[in-house]
Backbone as CSV, one residue per row, in Angstrom:
resi,resn,N_x,N_y,N_z,CA_x,CA_y,CA_z,C_x,C_y,C_z
1,UNK,17.900,-20.038,24.315,17.300,-21.325,24.307,17.679,-22.112,25.507
2,UNK,16.709,-22.658,26.158,17.071,-23.431,27.439,17.743,-24.762,26.992
3,UNK,18.306,-25.386,28.016,18.991,-26.722,27.741,18.000,-27.730,27.287
4,UNK,16.857,-27.767,27.835,15.822,-28.752,27.446,15.492,-28.474,25.988
5,UNK,15.382,-27.246,25.470,15.127,-26.894,24.137,16.261,-27.432,23.133
6,UNK,17.426,-27.151,23.645,18.634,-27.625,22.895,18.594,-29.076,22.784
7,UNK,18.349,-29.785,23.863,18.284,-31.218,23.867,17.259,-31.769,22.914
8,UNK,16.057,-31.178,22.871,14.943,-31.508,22.085,15.369,-31.368,20.631
9,UNK,15.926,-30.266,20.400,16.365,-30.058,18.877,17.375,-31.078,18.401
10,UNK,18.431,-31.290,19.285,19.386,-32.282,18.952,18.695,-33.680,18.783
11,UNK,17.776,-33.973,19.595,17.035,-35.278,19.429,16.349,-35.396,18.112
12,UNK,15.733,-34.279,17.604,15.148,-34.264,16.315,16.137,-34.510,15.215
13,UNK,17.289,-33.849,15.333,18.335,-34.032,14.321,18.827,-35.436,14.222
14,UNK,18.976,-36.012,15.430,19.401,-37.458,15.530,18.440,-38.383,14.942
15,UNK,17.172,-38.166,15.193,16.137,-39.063,14.698,16.063,-38.917,13.200
16,UNK,16.181,-37.629,12.740,16.209,-37.416,11.225,17.348,-38.202,10.564
17,UNK,18.509,-38.102,11.258,19.687,-38.846,10.625,19.433,-40.359,10.599
18,UNK,18.860,-40.821,11.652,18.564,-42.326,11.672,17.546,-42.703,10.622
19,UNK,16.413,-41.922,10.480,15.476,-42.187,9.437,16.059,-42.195,8.074
20,UNK,16.903,-41.171,7.806,17.453,-41.035,6.490,18.378,-42.176,6.172
21,UNK,18.974,-42.749,7.099,19.936,-43.899,6.866,19.277,-45.262,6.900
22,UNK,18.130,-45.288,7.542,17.513,-46.656,7.811,16.144,-46.881,7.229
23,UNK,15.333,-45.740,7.106,13.928,-45.930,6.612,13.959,-45.836,5.067
24,UNK,13.311,-46.879,4.407,13.233,-46.901,2.865,12.565,-45.706,2.339
25,UNK,11.501,-45.234,2.940,10.779,-43.994,2.441,11.641,-42.728,2.610
26,UNK,12.216,-42.577,3.788,13.025,-41.346,4.028,14.341,-41.349,3.128
27,UNK,14.917,-42.564,2.899,16.025,-42.619,1.989,15.779,-42.063,0.640
28,UNK,14.542,-42.230,0.056,14.199,-41.939,-1.234,13.938,-40.536,-1.514
29,UNK,13.606,-39.767,-0.408,13.288,-38.313,-0.668,14.324,-37.372,-1.132
30,UNK,13.848,-36.477,-1.867,14.705,-35.426,-2.433,14.080,-34.069,-2.020
31,UNK,14.792,-33.021,-2.405,14.174,-31.705,-2.125,12.932,-31.494,-2.970
32,UNK,12.885,-32.116,-4.129,11.754,-31.914,-5.013,10.437,-32.729,-4.603
33,UNK,10.743,-33.928,-4.046,9.645,-34.771,-3.586,9.058,-34.323,-2.206
34,UNK,9.901,-33.566,-1.510,9.477,-32.935,-0.273,8.634,-31.642,-0.486
35,UNK,8.916,-30.945,-1.510,8.362,-29.595,-1.847,6.887,-29.591,-1.612
36,UNK,6.125,-30.464,-2.235,4.658,-30.393,-2.190,4.156,-30.684,-0.670
37,UNK,4.974,-31.593,-0.086,4.544,-32.000,1.321,4.868,-30.763,2.277
38,UNK,5.863,-30.025,1.955,6.175,-28.837,2.748,5.040,-27.749,2.530
39,UNK,4.697,-27.571,1.317,3.488,-26.671,1.040,2.232,-27.075,1.775
40,UNK,1.877,-28.460,1.806,0.688,-28.897,2.484,0.854,-28.598,4.012
41,UNK,1.974,-28.825,4.631,2.229,-28.675,6.024,2.104,-27.160,6.325
42,UNK,2.621,-26.291,5.457,2.435,-24.775,5.660,1.013,-24.446,5.714
43,UNK,0.151,-24.961,4.763,-1.202,-24.604,4.832,-1.904,-25.177,6.023
44,UNK,-1.540,-26.335,6.439,-2.101,-26.935,7.636,-1.847,-26.059,8.900
45,UNK,-0.552,-25.468,8.897,-0.304,-24.619,9.976,-1.167,-23.305,9.880
46,UNK,-1.328,-22.826,8.673,-2.112,-21.655,8.397,-3.556,-21.903,8.864
47,UNK,-4.143,-23.006,8.569,-5.446,-23.380,8.974,-5.545,-23.337,10.475
48,UNK,-4.611,-23.889,11.152,-4.580,-23.968,12.620,-4.518,-22.538,13.242
49,UNK,-3.720,-21.724,12.631,-3.667,-20.352,13.104,-4.950,-19.590,12.879
50,UNK,-5.621,-19.790,11.738,-6.889,-19.147,11.488,-7.879,-19.582,12.587
51,UNK,-7.825,-20.784,12.981,-8.804,-21.261,13.992,-8.289,-21.153,15.499
52,UNK,-7.132,-20.412,15.514,-6.498,-20.259,16.934,-6.473,-21.561,17.706
53,UNK,-6.192,-22.609,16.896,-6.101,-24.008,17.587,-4.695,-24.281,18.021
54,UNK,-4.382,-23.950,19.195,-3.010,-24.014,19.695,-2.443,-25.419,19.648
55,UNK,-3.273,-26.389,20.002,-2.834,-27.797,19.946,-2.344,-28.106,18.512
56,UNK,-3.155,-27.808,17.513,-2.725,-27.977,16.126,-1.496,-27.117,15.759
57,UNK,-1.447,-25.971,16.222,-0.301,-25.088,15.819,0.926,-25.757,16.359
58,UNK,0.928,-26.199,17.621,2.051,-26.917,18.114,2.471,-28.152,17.238
59,UNK,1.500,-28.937,16.842,1.791,-30.114,16.061,2.354,-29.828,14.674
60,UNK,1.623,-28.807,14.065,2.140,-28.381,12.624,3.480,-27.687,12.760
61,UNK,3.847,-26.996,13.735,5.114,-26.387,13.829,6.201,-27.474,13.948
62,UNK,5.831,-28.551,14.600,6.746,-29.759,14.807,6.976,-30.364,13.432
63,UNK,5.793,-30.568,12.625,5.957,-31.063,11.327,6.833,-30.300,10.317
64,UNK,6.678,-28.898,10.397,7.502,-27.981,9.630,8.950,-27.988,10.067
65,UNK,9.150,-28.138,11.371,10.612,-28.187,11.775,11.249,-29.392,11.343
66,UNK,10.544,-30.584,11.256,11.072,-31.717,10.692,11.492,-31.549,9.286
67,UNK,10.633,-30.834,8.533,10.961,-30.632,7.078,12.209,-29.786,7.028
68,UNK,12.383,-28.836,7.769,13.582,-27.908,7.742,14.799,-28.673,8.002
69,UNK,14.738,-29.609,9.006,15.852,-30.474,9.373,16.229,-31.485,8.121
70,UNK,15.105,-31.914,7.629,15.204,-32.778,6.396,15.963,-32.174,5.274
71,UNK,15.534,-30.896,4.881,16.195,-30.236,3.789,17.625,-30.041,4.191
72,UNK,17.920,-29.612,5.382,19.358,-29.400,5.804,20.160,-30.701,5.675
73,UNK,19.575,-31.852,5.979,20.291,-33.091,5.865,20.631,-33.404,4.444
74,UNK,19.631,-33.273,3.587,19.909,-33.433,2.158,20.824,-32.456,1.558
75,UNK,20.886,-31.212,2.097,21.876,-30.207,1.690,23.194,-30.646,2.017
76,UNK,23.447,-31.245,3.209,24.779,-31.626,3.630,25.180,-32.880,2.795
77,UNK,24.288,-33.812,2.493,24.597,-34.956,1.620,25.101,-34.556,0.257
78,UNK,24.471,-33.488,-0.273,24.853,-32.894,-1.608,25.944,-31.904,-1.631
79,UNK,26.575,-31.776,-0.396,27.683,-30.929,-0.092,27.409,-29.448,-0.537
80,UNK,26.097,-29.033,-0.228,25.778,-27.729,-0.610,25.839,-26.759,0.625
81,UNK,25.407,-27.354,1.936,25.398,-26.595,3.072,25.147,-27.579,4.226
82,UNK,25.478,-27.078,5.433,25.206,-27.938,6.704,24.198,-27.250,7.488
83,UNK,23.607,-27.973,8.352,22.558,-27.410,9.301,23.126,-26.175,10.046
84,UNK,24.359,-26.331,10.472,25.075,-25.208,11.204,25.096,-23.956,10.356
85,UNK,25.437,-24.149,9.062,25.446,-22.952,8.150,24.125,-22.396,7.942
86,UNK,23.066,-23.211,7.904,21.662,-22.610,7.732,21.371,-21.742,8.966
87,UNK,21.681,-22.325,10.191,21.288,-21.566,11.421,22.164,-20.410,11.604
88,UNK,23.443,-20.551,11.378,24.337,-19.292,11.561,24.090,-18.266,10.497
89,UNK,23.639,-18.744,9.323,23.294,-17.792,8.284,22.114,-16.872,8.639
90,UNK,21.090,-17.428,9.144,19.933,-16.552,9.511,20.311,-15.805,10.774
91,UNK,21.143,-16.291,11.638,21.556,-15.506,12.798,22.286,-14.196,12.321
92,UNK,23.232,-14.416,11.443,23.958,-13.281,10.905,23.076,-12.298,10.165
93,UNK,22.178,-12.778,9.502,21.186,-11.972,8.801,20.410,-11.083,9.773
94,UNK,19.908,-11.826,10.802,19.029,-11.025,11.781,19.844,-9.952,12.502
95,UNK,21.138,-10.253,12.797,21.924,-9.280,13.503,22.198,-8.148,12.603
96,UNK,22.508,-8.355,11.302,22.804,-7.306,10.250,21.585,-6.379,9.960
97,UNK,20.440,-6.996,9.977,19.195,-6.307,9.772,18.457,-5.689,10.864
98,UNK,19.059,-5.797,12.077,18.577,-5.147,13.290,19.579,-4.309,13.920
99,UNK,20.065,-3.249,13.175,21.137,-2.426,13.695,20.678,-1.612,14.949
100,UNK,19.320,-1.421,15.123,18.740,-0.770,16.268,18.829,-1.574,17.531
101,UNK,19.138,-2.907,17.385,19.376,-3.717,18.543,20.854,-4.030,18.688
102,UNK,21.508,-4.394,17.577,22.935,-4.818,17.583,23.858,-3.734,17.196
103,UNK,23.410,-2.488,16.926,24.229,-1.352,16.549,23.827,-0.135,17.124
104,UNK,24.007,0.971,16.511,23.693,2.275,17.086,22.582,3.037,16.369
105,UNK,21.886,2.348,15.407,20.751,2.875,14.686,19.641,3.136,15.704
106,UNK,18.966,4.295,15.524,17.796,4.540,16.409,16.498,4.512,15.539
107,UNK,15.470,3.837,16.193,14.105,3.848,15.533,13.128,4.228,16.473
108,UNK,11.960,4.853,16.013,10.913,5.231,16.818,9.737,4.274,16.919
109,UNK,9.589,3.493,15.939,8.423,2.561,15.712,8.680,1.423,14.737
110,UNK,7.682,0.517,14.608,7.845,-0.627,13.776,8.062,-0.241,12.288
111,UNK,7.366,0.889,11.834,7.596,1.351,10.518,8.968,1.686,10.173
112,UNK,9.671,2.283,11.065,11.150,2.636,11.008,11.915,1.328,10.717
113,UNK,11.585,0.308,11.553,12.271,-0.930,11.473,12.023,-1.486,10.018
114,UNK,10.865,-1.538,9.500,10.590,-2.096,8.182,11.339,-1.339,7.161
115,UNK,11.403,-0.069,7.194,12.002,0.855,6.232,13.520,0.515,6.277
116,UNK,14.138,0.372,7.485,15.528,0.055,7.525,15.850,-1.333,6.978
117,UNK,14.931,-2.211,7.193,15.041,-3.610,6.672,15.158,-3.561,5.164
118,UNK,14.299,-2.829,4.522,14.290,-2.856,3.101,15.544,-2.146,2.463
119,UNK,15.999,-1.023,3.178,17.148,-0.353,2.791,18.365,-1.310,2.911
120,UNK,18.469,-2.036,3.864,19.665,-2.940,4.155,19.600,-4.057,3.021
121,UNK,18.307,-4.483,2.686,18.293,-5.516,1.710,18.749,-5.038,0.322
122,UNK,18.509,-3.815,-0.021,18.930,-3.209,-1.183,20.513,-3.056,-1.162
123,UNK,21.054,-2.754,-0.029,22.456,-2.629,0.126,23.102,-3.951,-0.164
124,UNK,22.383,-5.033,0.231,22.910,-6.407,0.087,22.975,-6.857,-1.364
125,UNK,22.341,-6.103,-2.260,22.356,-6.493,-3.686,20.969,-6.643,-4.297
126,UNK,19.883,-6.618,-3.475,18.604,-6.701,-4.043,18.282,-5.519,-5.030
127,UNK,17.763,-5.741,-6.250,17.594,-4.740,-7.209,16.250,-4.009,-7.046
128,UNK,15.306,-4.540,-6.358,14.046,-3.930,-6.159,13.492,-4.244,-4.831
129,UNK,12.814,-3.261,-4.170,12.129,-3.591,-2.936,11.113,-4.680,-3.046
130,UNK,10.623,-4.939,-4.279,9.583,-5.947,-4.511,10.231,-7.308,-4.803
131,UNK,11.590,-7.358,-4.893,12.278,-8.520,-5.338,12.157,-9.746,-4.331
132,UNK,11.828,-9.509,-3.057,11.828,-10.512,-2.066,10.429,-11.198,-1.955
133,UNK,9.470,-10.809,-2.860,8.063,-11.353,-2.753,8.076,-12.574,-3.671
134,UNK,7.927,-13.863,-3.160,7.903,-15.021,-3.974,6.813,-15.042,-5.095
135,UNK,7.236,-15.460,-6.269,6.290,-15.551,-7.428,5.140,-16.464,-7.147
136,UNK,5.332,-17.562,-6.459,4.283,-18.587,-6.227,3.458,-18.295,-5.063
137,UNK,3.528,-17.168,-4.419,2.652,-16.863,-3.282,1.128,-16.849,-3.811
138,UNK,0.184,-17.246,-3.028,-1.257,-17.026,-3.474,-1.455,-15.550,-3.795
139,UNK,-2.326,-15.261,-4.742,-2.424,-13.863,-5.238,-2.813,-12.910,-4.191
140,UNK,-3.683,-13.251,-3.272,-4.166,-12.235,-2.228,-3.048,-11.971,-1.232
141,UNK,-2.188,-12.977,-0.779,-1.086,-12.847,-0.014,0.006,-12.015,-0.657
142,UNK,0.235,-12.265,-1.956,1.155,-11.540,-2.796,0.862,-10.072,-2.851
143,UNK,-0.493,-9.775,-3.101,-0.899,-8.325,-3.213,-0.630,-7.667,-1.889
144,UNK,-0.844,-8.264,-0.819,-0.619,-7.676,0.529,0.898,-7.322,0.772
145,UNK,1.700,-8.332,0.326,3.158,-8.194,0.521,3.716,-7.126,-0.405
146,UNK,3.273,-7.103,-1.623,3.690,-6.056,-2.609,3.424,-4.704,-2.045
147,UNK,2.227,-4.468,-1.526,1.767,-3.245,-0.907,2.723,-2.880,0.202
148,UNK,2.955,-3.871,1.114,3.641,-3.577,2.317,5.237,-3.203,1.948
149,UNK,5.637,-3.807,0.818,7.018,-3.581,0.353,7.123,-2.078,-0.204
150,UNK,6.052,-1.750,-1.008,6.099,-0.476,-1.566,5.957,0.644,-0.678
151,UNK,5.186,0.371,0.520,5.024,1.316,1.518,6.453,1.828,2.046
152,UNK,7.395,0.812,2.089,8.653,1.168,2.735,9.457,2.271,2.038
153,UNK,9.079,2.621,0.738,9.791,3.696,0.022,8.848,4.877,-0.103
154,UNK,7.726,4.944,0.647,6.837,5.995,0.643,5.653,5.939,-0.268
155,UNK,5.603,4.842,-1.158,4.504,4.665,-2.124,3.228,4.160,-1.295
156,UNK,2.507,5.096,-0.685,1.489,4.731,0.187,0.452,5.850,0.361
157,UNK,-0.729,5.460,0.470,-1.908,6.511,0.766,-1.685,7.050,2.236
158,UNK,-2.177,8.266,2.552,-2.136,8.778,3.871,-3.172,8.189,4.860
159,UNK,-4.294,7.776,4.338,-5.338,7.361,5.276,-6.238,6.403,4.507
160,UNK,-7.095,5.669,5.395,-8.047,4.633,4.736,-9.104,5.226,3.956
161,UNK,-9.432,6.571,4.206,-10.534,7.188,3.359,-10.010,7.309,1.937
162,UNK,-8.775,7.648,1.752,-8.215,7.747,0.342,-8.266,6.407,-0.273
163,UNK,-7.935,5.307,0.525,-7.906,4.022,-0.068,-9.430,3.598,-0.554
164,UNK,-10.282,3.922,0.266,-11.646,3.650,-0.070,-12.109,4.319,-1.339
165,UNK,-11.693,5.596,-1.481,-11.979,6.316,-2.616,-11.449,5.584,-3.837
166,UNK,-10.250,4.990,-3.738,-9.665,4.212,-4.809,-10.551,2.902,-5.043
167,UNK,-11.050,2.305,-4.053,-11.936,1.204,-4.254,-13.088,1.631,-5.093
168,UNK,-13.727,2.708,-4.742,-14.826,3.192,-5.486,-14.558,3.545,-6.958
169,UNK,-13.307,4.186,-7.129,-12.897,4.357,-8.491,-12.704,3.139,-9.303
170,UNK,-12.142,2.144,-8.660,-11.837,0.815,-9.420,-13.234,0.145,-9.632
171,UNK,-14.152,0.205,-8.736,-15.518,-0.321,-9.021,-16.133,0.313,-10.241
172,UNK,-16.006,1.656,-10.362,-16.579,2.343,-11.437,-15.981,1.877,-12.709
173,UNK,-14.665,1.735,-12.797,-14.026,1.275,-13.995,-14.350,-0.210,-14.295
174,UNK,-14.688,-1.004,-13.250,-15.117,-2.388,-13.446,-16.526,-2.297,-14.191
175,UNK,-17.449,-1.566,-13.727,-18.778,-1.492,-14.376,-18.685,-0.960,-15.713
176,UNK,-17.781,-0.042,-15.983,-17.607,0.475,-17.341,-17.006,-0.720,-18.309
177,UNK,-16.177,-1.539,-17.810,-15.632,-2.676,-18.489,-16.715,-3.688,-18.704
178,UNK,-17.632,-3.829,-17.769,-18.756,-4.878,-17.963,-19.628,-4.347,-19.081
179,UNK,-19.893,-3.048,-19.122,-20.719,-2.466,-20.114,-20.124,-2.735,-21.569
180,UNK,-18.752,-2.700,-21.611,-18.115,-2.868,-22.870,-18.227,-4.337,-23.359
181,UNK,-18.350,-5.253,-22.450,-18.416,-6.674,-22.892,-17.091,-7.300,-23.151
182,UNK,-16.006,-6.529,-22.881,-14.561,-7.002,-23.081,-14.198,-7.923,-21.854
183,UNK,-14.088,-9.171,-22.181,-13.763,-10.050,-20.958,-12.397,-9.766,-20.306
184,UNK,-11.385,-9.485,-21.285,-10.074,-9.291,-20.783,-10.080,-7.951,-19.940
185,UNK,-10.724,-6.992,-20.398,-10.828,-5.692,-19.677,-11.517,-5.935,-18.278
186,UNK,-12.655,-6.668,-18.292,-13.341,-6.977,-17.149,-12.472,-7.743,-16.104
187,UNK,-11.611,-8.647,-16.586,-10.732,-9.383,-15.670,-9.666,-8.425,-15.085
188,UNK,-9.187,-7.598,-15.890,-8.147,-6.607,-15.401,-8.723,-5.707,-14.323
189,UNK,-9.924,-5.179,-14.639,-10.512,-4.250,-13.709,-11.061,-4.978,-12.358
190,UNK,-11.395,-6.173,-12.438,-11.817,-6.888,-11.285,-10.607,-7.185,-10.367
191,UNK,-9.550,-7.482,-11.096,-8.299,-7.597,-10.347,-7.942,-6.293,-9.660
192,UNK,-8.137,-5.188,-10.319,-7.845,-3.860,-9.643,-8.765,-3.693,-8.384
193,UNK,-9.960,-4.109,-8.439,-10.890,-4.003,-7.367,-10.282,-4.878,-6.141
194,UNK,-9.990,-6.077,-6.505,-9.440,-6.930,-5.450,-8.260,-6.329,-4.863
195,UNK,-7.321,-5.901,-5.649,-6.091,-5.290,-5.169,-6.318,-4.113,-4.235
196,UNK,-7.267,-3.214,-4.626,-7.555,-2.111,-3.811,-8.205,-2.472,-2.505
197,UNK,-9.030,-3.510,-2.548,-9.641,-3.998,-1.318,-8.631,-4.695,-0.371
198,UNK,-7.676,-5.305,-0.860,-6.594,-5.757,-0.124,-5.812,-4.597,0.612
199,UNK,-5.689,-3.607,-0.177,-5.017,-2.404,0.343,-5.859,-1.789,1.529
200,UNK,-7.270,-1.798,1.310,-8.100,-1.176,2.363,-8.026,-2.066,3.614
201,UNK,-7.954,-3.415,3.403,-7.872,-4.327,4.631,-6.461,-3.950,5.325
202,UNK,-5.537,-3.732,4.557,-4.245,-3.518,5.218,-4.217,-2.203,6.172
203,UNK,-5.046,-1.212,5.531,-5.165,-0.013,6.264,-6.022,-0.184,7.688
204,UNK,-6.846,-1.248,7.458,-7.702,-1.595,8.769,-6.950,-2.472,9.725
205,UNK,-5.665,-2.832,9.302,-4.766,-3.754,9.963,-5.500,-5.148,10.174
206,UNK,-6.042,-5.534,8.895,-6.709,-6.855,8.803,-5.894,-7.755,7.773
207,UNK,-5.743,-8.931,8.050,-5.155,-9.811,7.086,-6.224,-10.234,6.087
208,UNK,-6.148,-9.774,4.791,-7.149,-9.943,3.926,-7.324,-11.475,3.536
209,UNK,-6.165,-12.112,3.523,-6.253,-13.602,3.196,-6.953,-14.383,4.362
210,UNK,-6.680,-14.056,5.585,-7.297,-14.640,6.726,-8.746,-14.307,6.832
211,UNK,-9.038,-13.075,6.432,-10.509,-12.523,6.470,-11.336,-13.394,5.465
212,UNK,-10.760,-13.644,4.256,-11.484,-14.437,3.222,-11.632,-15.952,3.660
213,UNK,-10.525,-16.406,4.257,-10.579,-17.797,4.701,-11.577,-18.031,5.863
214,UNK,-11.708,-17.014,6.705,-12.731,-17.126,7.762,-14.130,-17.183,7.127
215,UNK,-14.327,-16.412,6.025,-15.665,-16.405,5.359,-15.852,-17.677,4.658
216,UNK,-14.746,-18.287,4.068,-14.904,-19.615,3.393,-15.373,-20.666,4.477
217,UNK,-14.672,-20.643,5.592,-15.091,-21.600,6.621,-16.553,-21.313,7.196
218,UNK,-16.875,-20.130,7.191,-18.297,-19.746,7.644,-19.302,-20.289,6.658
219,UNK,-18.911,-20.150,5.394,-19.809,-20.588,4.325,-19.883,-22.167,4.299
220,UNK,-18.806,-22.854,4.467,-18.904,-24.278,4.558,-19.657,-24.749,5.704
221,UNK,-19.541,-24.063,6.862,-20.284,-24.477,8.103,-21.760,-24.284,7.850
222,UNK,-22.152,-23.124,7.284,-23.636,-22.830,7.081,-24.198,-23.645,5.883
223,UNK,-23.423,-23.906,4.858,-23.983,-24.588,3.765,-24.251,-26.045,4.091
224,UNK,-23.320,-26.722,4.856,-23.452,-28.064,5.233,-24.582,-28.225,6.237
225,UNK,-24.772,-27.233,7.100,-25.974,-27.261,8.049,-27.232,-27.109,7.196
226,UNK,-27.214,-26.267,6.233,-28.357,-26.186,5.334,-28.750,-27.425,4.673
227,UNK,-27.697,-28.186,4.227,-28.025,-29.539,3.588,-28.553,-30.388,4.675
228,UNK,-28.092,-30.384,5.871,-28.723,-31.247,6.943,-30.067,-30.902,7.237
229,UNK,-30.314,-29.629,7.268,-31.802,-29.125,7.608,-32.661,-29.508,6.451
230,UNK,-32.192,-29.394,5.179,-33.048,-29.905,4.079,-33.369,-31.333,4.183
231,UNK,-32.380,-32.171,4.561,-32.681,-33.614,4.672,-33.628,-33.901,5.643
232,UNK,-33.799,-33.153,6.777,-34.744,-33.377,7.826,-36.127,-33.283,7.257
233,UNK,-36.319,-32.322,6.307,-37.577,-32.108,5.696,-37.987,-33.120,4.636
234,UNK,-36.978,-33.931,4.244,-37.159,-34.933,3.325,-37.116,-34.492,1.886
235,UNK,-36.652,-33.201,1.720,-36.488,-32.654,0.393,-35.090,-32.049,0.270
236,UNK,-34.218,-32.788,-0.609,-32.889,-32.339,-0.782,-32.845,-30.947,-1.408
237,UNK,-31.605,-30.407,-1.273,-31.418,-29.006,-1.917,-31.703,-28.925,-3.403
238,UNK,-31.346,-29.926,-4.057,-31.495,-29.845,-5.559,-33.060,-29.832,-5.966
239,UNK,-33.854,-30.233,-5.086,-35.294,-30.146,-5.306,-35.964,-28.984,-4.834
240,UNK,-35.186,-28.020,-4.170,-35.735,-26.855,-3.590,-35.540,-25.639,-4.467
241,UNK,-36.511,-24.684,-4.311,-36.324,-23.464,-5.034,-35.308,-22.653,-4.298
242,UNK,-34.738,-21.519,-4.970,-33.838,-20.659,-4.343,-34.406,-20.044,-3.134
243,UNK,-35.728,-19.726,-3.199,-36.367,-18.980,-2.127,-36.383,-19.887,-0.870
244,UNK,-36.690,-21.204,-1.044,-36.720,-22.159,0.062,-35.344,-22.278,0.647
245,UNK,-34.307,-22.389,-0.212,-32.906,-22.536,0.389,-32.576,-21.313,1.130
246,UNK,-32.888,-20.144,0.523,-32.557,-18.851,1.210,-33.181,-18.725,2.531
247,UNK,-34.424,-19.224,2.633,-35.118,-19.276,4.015,-34.377,-19.969,4.967
248,UNK,-33.925,-21.179,4.650,-33.116,-22.071,5.549,-31.885,-21.318,5.862
249,UNK,-31.209,-20.812,4.938,-29.903,-20.125,4.998,-30.040,-18.929,6.108
250,UNK,-31.070,-18.181,5.889,-31.275,-17.006,6.826,-31.521,-17.420,8.214
251,UNK,-32.281,-18.565,8.336,-32.510,-19.150,9.744,-31.246,-19.512,10.418
252,UNK,-30.342,-20.184,9.596,-29.139,-20.710,10.168,-28.195,-19.439,10.551
253,UNK,-28.268,-18.534,9.607,-27.355,-17.269,9.808,-27.840,-16.639,11.144
254,UNK,-29.144,-16.544,11.246,-29.676,-15.921,12.528,-29.318,-16.591,13.744
255,UNK,-29.275,-17.954,13.744,-28.870,-18.790,14.880,-27.516,-18.544,15.188
256,UNK,-26.571,-18.465,14.126,-25.158,-18.367,14.413,-24.722,-17.004,14.773
257,UNK,-25.566,-16.013,14.591,-25.191,-14.652,15.022,-25.834,-14.166,16.263
258,UNK,-26.655,-15.091,16.930,-27.367,-14.669,18.174,-26.380,-14.707,19.330
């Protein structure tokens, strides 16, 4: 870290201390009141990353960094830990989990690094390779992380063709469940289809969550444009037939893909 980076970080810590001691709002905050705000900031960063908006990424990283310093300040007040302990703790963890950099372990690729990482975590007392996946993660992100974790012990398909065969198998089971009319079974089988599609995305080296979010944004963009086009005709969407709306939709889609 350069001297200017060190100075900037110390400036942030100093400002946080001043706000905690002098600002009525900052004085009242607890780890619990900050929790939801931190989640919102994390999603704002995720949105900026999806859009490759570097200006927003820089801003959101600053907001998250403020939250991290805020939690550390509260931790010190509660005599639980200090900011120094937080930083040194992650430094020691990184050194311990990168023996190929700080020790004599040899690795040939990133998969070796990930496998070593999981082995080291088990040695540290983790009972399962899946134990580090947070329960509150969004389901699609959680599915991807579970699959990545399972891969580290060899529970993995050999190629994407095998994964797609699994997708087709799960689709068949879903349609059988639909024929049965059993809602619970349908939900289970649809979940299996989603899970297998996330696995397929992983084999394509695509972030399934980001792919779906890009489609969400595309749908919002096209739908709002369709609303605007409908208003120009003097006929709102609710008064149009599906065929009329579909015609506008296809026109917008064609414009955006040209």
